[in-house]
C-alpha angles and dihedrals in degrees: 000000000000121000093204108127091231094053118101092223091058087079088076101058090036094056091045091053094043089054090046091237089139136028093212135015121189119196115206114222093201127182112277128228096261089059106034129003129213128346094023095090091049089051093051091048091049091051091054091046091053090050092052091047090054091049094051106033145071112243111225114200102196124218115252122199092212094060095031089224123162114244112237136168120225126186130195087215098057101128092179099063098018091220119170136214119203124189141184128206122213125232089260091058093256120140096242107173139010122186123198116210126182121219122256090252093061123100117269088017096161094075102026102111105079132170122194151115103269090303117150110225133191096260135029130357121311122196138134107196118218126130100001101055117126130183141201113207119223093197142032118264122199121187111217126193137160126203108329086003087063090056089051091052092052091050093048092049088051092052093049091051097043099044093041093202099117132039115267119256116255095236148356120226106197117186111191090326122201104231108158111046087156086078087087090061110059119179088251131007091243091061095055110126114200117232114255129255099042088153097054107033130071096216114111116229104180105145100225102054091039090051090051091050092050090046089055088049090055095047109169094356118106119260088249090070087073087074094052116119085238090064109023109019091161098049117124089238092057095042092051091048094053103032108018134246096292094059094041090051093046092058100033096096101021117140132198094257093050094051096091129151093274094052089048090052091050091049092051094048101041108133103197092093119144123213114278107273111263126207122227093258101253095124119072095206135034112338086217092057113149088236089064117010116204135176094257141084130226127246093018093292121157123232098281103014113144093009114147123254113284142207117202122195113197138162120225092222099053128104095239094059098109098046092047090051089052088052092051090049093053092047092050089049090058095048100258115154101239124184114191126204108196118198110208110229086356120156127211115310094356095178092071092053112113095194101047125117101282092211090059092046092050091050090056092047090051089055094046094047093048087054092049089051090053090053091048094052097040120106113263118232112210114244 
């Protein structure tokens, strides 16, 4: 979401800061579709997340028996030694290099700035951090996204989980998230099913312009990428691949009002779950790599295994109701702690509306900020 004061979405971070729900909020001005298609926005968001992690973590360089290096912990907030950590992020969003530099006041300062590939030298500390870097966060980080920004948050959280290079965020705040762009690409034109609530929501769902928009989003990527969990995690094709026909059918037409405690329990305990889709083994790293998204997960994980706790805000009169409910169902199925804030008669992205009933808006903000407070006070588990 944009932080520009004239942007409608700036109401969201402004309200959260005014209510002191956060100490910092960083808005990512990522590259737009006309300049760079998928996965450019995810890469930009990943670079910002890596930057924040470096600002608010200790960098642990583990000892490796092969290199006989000594394990040390460095922090960019060490006021005593005034040491510094500098990092660079590659074009694919990966944290590619971190250099540790001691201050001039430290002992043996003449030869303290070292660059290398896990090579032990005669003076100072030598480490080039790539695959083996681990972190311990000193703060709580929540990813926030509304509408298409919610889709971006889901993709970023998936990249963080799949690549396992950075600590996971502590929570996801999804405000009317777009989670099934593949809806604009039915197998055949005759099987296109219009999204609900055409008479109450302002979102346009005409297939042709939406398909053109999504094709611009894909850019050079093949059309099959639209069915990647990175792009459409709540599509029927993805849900069938990960959970089977019974689950996909059970959530296909779910509504907010129908998603009660009993239905949630049935979703969580449904036993007709297939094995996690497995790729043929031609990729060395994550089969859901941004460089080549596939309908599979690394390390035998399910669709939302190990995702952080999530808060979802959704109106029962908006066009994305069904796909967001499917998203909630899939998250619940994989054990994610999901808190839902339903807005009665609410349209898409109701929190940015300037003319909506203020009592309704305030009630939603109260629920959201109570969830944020729960995240802030919960015990952190080291990544």
